[in-house]
SEKETI-281990 format. One record per residue (C-alpha): x, y, z; residue in one letter. Coordinates in pm, whole numbers, padded with zeros to 5 digits, always signed. Example, Ala and Ser with C-alpha at 12.3 -4.5 7.8 and 13.67 -1.06 7.14 Angstrom:
<sites>
+01230-00450+00780A +01367-00106+00714S 
</sites>
This chain:
<sites>
-00970+01800-02990V -01245+01501-02943K -01370+01651-03270L -01076+01587-03512F -01017+01246-03344A -01372+01143-03464D -01344+01255-03812Y -00960+01123-03854A -00989+00825-03699F -01382+00658-03765T -01614+00649-04059E -01832+00917-03939Q -01952+01191-04205S -01901+01555-04118L -02303+01537-04164S -02314+01277-03892N -02070+01464-03681L -02265+01781-03671A -02596+01571-03633K -02447+01441-03303V -02351+01734-03144M -02661+01900-03248N -02869+01612-03032R -02612+01692-02727A -02701+02066-02779Q -02341+02127-02808I -02334+02507-02935G -02143+02642-03264S -01903+02935-03251P -02210+03150-03359N -02488+02997-03164G -02603+02822-03506A -02676+02441-03540E -02378+02297-03648W -02370+02189-04014D -02071+02016-04242S -01979+02315-04386G -01898+02494-04058K -01738+02177-03929L -01526+02120-04249S -01393+02484-04197R -01315+02421-03861I -01119+02135-03915M -00950+02252-04254A -00813+02559-04020N -00452+02554-03951P -00521+02755-03619L -00575+02435-03441Y -00289+02208-03529V +00047+02183-03309K +00252+02264-03628A +00570+02052-03713D +00773+01983-03988A +00510+01741-04138D +00253+02066-04134V +00517+02258-04305Y +00557+02004-04594R +00210+01934-04611Y +00144+02396-04719Y +00483+02366-04869E +00350+02082-05118T -00014+02273-05141A +00134+02567-05285G +00130+02783-04975A +00371+03060-04897K +00541+02963-04580L +00661+03326-04381T +00851+03074-04130N +01126+02866-04195P +01077+02499-04111I +01322+02502-03805D +01002+02724-03635D +00766+02444-03662Y +00853+02239-03384I +00470+02107-03276G +00388+02365-03074E +00210+02665-03185N -00067+02660-03438G -00079+02850-03741C -00267+03191-03883V -00364+03180-04281T -00317+03546-04456Y -00465+03636-04814G -00799+03591-04951A -01032+03264-05062W -01185+03294-05405D -01524+03167-05344R -01507+03047-05750K -01226+02755-05672R -01274+02438-05434R -01195+02521-05097K -00885+02303-05060F -00702+02351-05377S -00664+02723-05329Q -00368+02730-05078W -00127+02917-05381D -00327+03221-05293S -00259+03229-04876L +00021+03295-04648S +00095+03062-04339I +00266+03201-04049S +00340+03021-03714I +00126+03204-03471G +00166+03280-03089L -00082+03075-02982H -00004+02713-02860P -00200+02416-03070G -00449+02217-02992L -00449+01896-03234I -00122+01661-03295D -00008+01693-03646S -00098+01318-03724Y -00479+01359-03650T -00468+01682-03821F -00301+01595-04133L -00583+01262-04140R -00832+01522-04121C -00678+01715-04422Q -00672+01385-04624R -00995+01285-04562K -01153+01666-04605L -00973+01640-04974M -01167+01329-05053Q -01509+01473-04990N -01723+01580-05282V -01874+01935-05314Q -02210+01902-05471I -02398+02208-05650G -02712+02330-05600N -02828+02267-05961E -03212+02151-05985G -03309+02403-05671K -03678+02431-05667G -03731+02138-05917K -04011+01953-05790H -04236+02266-05665T -04262+02635-05661W -04290+02653-05287L -03933+02504-05230T -03771+02768-05036G -04109+02926-04903L -04208+02645-04656M -04101+02622-04346K -04153+02350-04084C -04396+02392-03819G -04210+02222-03561Y -03834+02335-03556C -03867+02653-03824G -03585+02504-04105H -03716+02500-04458A -03919+02234-04621M -03811+02078-04931R -03930+01828-05168V -03779+01512-05212V -03803+01272-05520A -03578+00983-05563T -03639+00725-05839G -04015+00614-05924R -04144+00717-05578C -04408+00979-05535I -04200+01328-05414P -04218+01382-05062R -04167+01667-04815V -03905+01633-04577T -03769+01888-04314C -03420+02034-04353S -03380+02007-03923G -03387+01655-03964K -03212+01543-04281T -02917+01821-04245N -02890+01890-03900Y -03053+01606-03688G -03267+01856-03444T -03616+01780-03586C -03812+01442-03516D -04120+01527-03711Q -04076+01509-04084Y 
</sites>
């Protein structure tokens, strides 16, 4: 619940929240370190919302197929999604290929907070992986000797390229590079 509120009502990014959680040694569902992708998937999942009429209208406008009438959205239960995600499409623009039903489980996040998160997620830009390995052929082969995460070469402007640890930049868990 705090995670949703921190994202919805502060200027924190998903990446910053992931770093905070990793530093606090809060485990993710699968035991791996947190990253912005994991947090994004959790925050976009209607499983957690206390679905009310505002949530119904949000998904109706997004093009989702709603299997329950609006009268069933009473602000108590979460939602369950059915259907397949198309990995080639932007993740927050494909509700038209999914069905949403009211779940039997109680929701955890009030609809106002959840919908603020959705609006903030929609503004995020997905960055492609173009230029991977652009500065050295060692990209993907080097690992940090301290934490074991991938090392990568970073070149900005006229600066000399430098090697940095993704454990530090992506997860905030390595303090060596």
